[in-house]
C-alpha positions, -999 to 999 in steps of 0.1 A, spaced: -432 706 265 -400 689 275 -371 679 252 -385 643 251 -388 633 214 -420 615 222 -438 648 229 -470 655 211 -484 689 205 -507 708 182 -493 731 155 -514 760 168 -499 756 203 -462 753 193 -439 783 193 -422 785 159 -387 790 175 -390 765 203 -354 752 208 -363 716 213 -375 713 177 -341 723 163 -325 697 142 -350 670 153 -371 645 134 -406 660 133 -438 642 124 -467 663 114 -498 641 115 -535 645 109 -551 647 143 -574 618 134 -545 595 124 -542 581 160 -579 571 158 -580 559 121 -547 539 124 -533 539 159 -507 512 150 -492 533 122 -494 564 143 -473 547 171 -448 534 145 -443 568 129 -444 589 161 -418 568 179 -386 588 186 -400 618 168 -415 651 180 -451 649 168 -472 679 158 -509 672 152 -528 692 126 -565 694 118 -576 717 90 -611 714 102 -601 727 137 -573 750 128 -574 779 104 -553 780 73 -529 804 89 -515 776 111 -500 760 80 -481 791 73 -469 787 109 -457 752 100 -435 768 73 -421 792 99 -414 762 122 -395 745 94 -375 777 85 -368 785 122 -358 750 135 -344 733 104 -356 698 113 -333 669 105 -362 652 89 -399 662 84 -426 636 78 -461 648 71 -489 622 71 -526 628 62 -556 607 56 -559 602 19 -593 612 6 -602 633 37 -619 665 27 -603 682 57 -568 669 51 -569 682 16 -558 715 31 -526 698 41 -518 690 4 -482 701 9 -479 667 27 -449 645 20 -469 613 26 -506 604 28 -523 575 45 -553 556 30 -563 531 56 -533 509 63 -510 516 33 -484 543 34 -480 562 1 -453 586 -9 -467 615 -29 -445 634 -53 -441 672 -49 -455 675 -85 -486 656 -76 -491 679 -46 -486 710 -67 -511 697 -94 -537 689 -67 -542 726 -61 -553 730 -97 -587 713 -101 -588 722 -138 -557 701 -144 -571 672 -123 -603 675 -143 -584 673 -176 -564 643 -164 -597 625 -154 -613 633 -187 -583 620 -207 -579 589 -184 -614 579 -172 -600 546 -159 -586 566 -130 -621 567 -116 -620 529 -112 -592 534 -87 -611 562 -70 -641 539 -66 -618 515 -46 -610 543 -21 -639 567 -19 -672 558 -2 -686 592 -14 -677 584 -50 -693 549 -47 -724 565 -32 -726 590 -61 -724 562 -86 -752 543 -68 -774 575 -68 -768 581 -104 -775 546 -114 -809 547 -96 -820 578 -116 
């Protein structure tokens, strides 16, 4: 890859100490983002080095590699964008931002940490069942499960 900031690569094919990443703005994007929301992808990737990531395609070790890239190159700014609700992107839960269709949402580090503990999430849902109304707006799988349960 050249030193052009518009370069796009996969995490798995990027050397962790590559000099052109040093002190740059780096976008780590779900590989499906250019398909799901090409307009947002173009907006976010402009003037940034972009690394694509797909937990379905890449093993979990590559996300340790991302940590090594960050430690080795000390990016000026790091933006991580995933598809909210994607079972594959869930593996990128250390994301700074998530995308649900067209809306960009910032996710707090505490929410990311809590997401790894399904028992905590379960307790939150049980004590705040209205959360499921919001889930129904976003998750086709959840809506389908409600439909199936209502037919029984």
